N, C-alpha and C positions, 0 to 999 in steps of 0.2 A: 910608589912615589907619586904624589899628587901632581896632576897636570897644571901647567901654567895657563891661566886664562888671559887671552889677548883681546883687547878692545881697540879697534881702529877709530880714532877721532877724525872723521872726514867732513869736509864741507859738503853741502848738497851736491849730489852728482849731476843734477840738471844744470846747476850753475857752473860746475867744472866743464861740462860738455859744451855749454854755450860759450864759455871763455875760450876753450880750445879751438872751436870752430871760428869764432870771431878773431882770435889771434892769428890763425892761419890766413884768413881772408883779409884781415884788417878792415872788416866791414860787418856791421850788424845785419844789413840787408842780405848779403850773400850767405852769412852764417844761418840766417833764418830760412833761406831757401834750402840749404843743405839739411837742416833739422826739421823742415816742414812745420815751422811755427811762424809767428809774426815777428818783424824786427823789434816791435815793442816788447814782446815776451823775452827775446834775447837780451835786450837792454835791461829789463827789470831783473832777470836772473843774474846777470853780471853785477848789477848794482847791489843786489842782496849778497852776492859772494864777496864783493869788496867790503861791505859793512861787516860781515862775519870775520874776514881776515884783518880788517882794520887798516888796509892800505889800498890806494888806487892801482888798478891794473892797466887802465887805458887813459890816454888823454883824448878827449872828444874834440876833434877838430872840425871846421866847417866842411871839409871835403874828405873826411874819413877818420880813421883811428890811428893812434900811435901807441905802442906798448910803452908803459913806464919801465923803470929799472926792475921793479918787482915783477911786472908782467913778463919781461924778457927772461928773468931768472926762472920763472915758473913754467913757461910754455913748453920748453923741450921735454921736461919730465912728465908733464901732464899728457902731452901728445904721445910719448912713448908708452905711458900706462894704458891709454885707450887703444893704441895699436896692439899691445900685448893682450889686452882683454878681448879685442876683436879676433885675434889669431887663435886664442884659446877657445872662444865660442865656435869659431869655424871648424876647429879640429874635432869638436864634440858633435855639433849639429850643422851639417852641410845644408840643411833645408831652412835655415833661418830666413825670415822674410827680408827682402831687400827692396831698395828703391831703384828702379831702372835708370840707367844712364841715358840722358837725352843727348843723342849724337846727331850732329848735322853732317851730311856727306855731300860733297860738292858734286853737282850734276856733271861737271867736266870729267870726273873720275869714272863714272859708270852711269848708264841709263837706268839701272834698276838697283839702287842701294839695298833695298829690302831683300831682293833675290840674291844679291851678292853675298850678304852675310848668311843667308839661309844655306847657300851652297857651301860656304866655308865651314858652317856648323853641321853640314850633312843633315839638314832638316828641311821640311817643307816651308817653314816660316822662320823669320829671324829669331834669334834667341830672346827669351823673355827678360833678360837682364839689360837689354838695350832697346830704346825707342828711337827710331830713325826718322829724320826729316831730311828731305832733299833740299839743301841750301848751301850757298857759297859765301854767305854774308857773316863776317866776323862780328858785326854789330849784334847779332842774335846771341853770340857767346858773351860779349861784353855786357849786355843788358841783363844777363841771367836767364834768358829764355832757353839757352842750351847749356849743357855741362861740358861738352867737348865738340870739336869739329874736325873733320878730315878734309884737307884741301891740297891741291897740287903744289909741288915745290917745297923748298926748305924753309920758307919764312923770310925774315925773322918775325917773332911775336914777343915783343918786350913785355916783361911782367907775367908772362904765362909759361906754363910747362909745356914744351913742345918736343915731340920725338919724330925723327924722320924715318919713314918706312919705305923699304924698297918694294915696288909693286911688280907683279908679273903681267906681261903684256896681254896674256889671255884674259885677264880681268879688267885691265885699265890701259888706256893709251898713254898714260904718264908713267915714267920710270920711278918717280918718287912722289911721296905725299907727306904732309905734316899732320900728325895727330896732336891737336892742341887742346889743352884742358886747363882749368883753374888749378893752380898749385895745390890747393887744399884737397882736391879730389884725385891727385895723381897716385895715391896709394889705396884708394877704395877698391873693394872687390870687383865691382861692376866695371870700373875702368881697366883694371888689370886683366880681367877676362876678355874684354873687348879688344884691348891692345894685343893680347896673345892671339886672338882670332885673326885680326887684321895682319899681324906679323906673319901669318902663314901665306900671305899673298906673294912674298918674295920668292 
């Protein structure tokens, strides 16, 4: 019996990736930072995708983006597809190149954030999937200079993904800290690894 040939008619994957990142962040700038390209490149890729699909995916507003009805209908499925592809690739190749998570750690939590993560990872140096900066300034997160920040207390942090961690007094004078990250990065491998490592403080 002859096999059935299947041909997938897909839009450009770069355009889909740009759309998915911009849809999560509702920002070309933050999508560009995540994808390591320029905001102009993200905008052009999405414009090309919209031309191919024949429908607008975003409304361009003076202070950001709004998903159109077509964009809202498309985003969950595209996000799920990329998440599945990432999981499949992880399962096959654990050594895929990654982009380190830029993490700010409040100096009020520990005098030596690099040494803290190194101890938790049982290494002489902090893990290579996270780059640590000693800072307590949320403005660094909001400006895109950081991907995540660890600060004392529970927050709140409107518009951000925040998780409260219980800390051990042997590592920190504070009982709790908030690990705050852009919602679009809450499922990335680097954040999940860092969260798991910091979770061992409790």
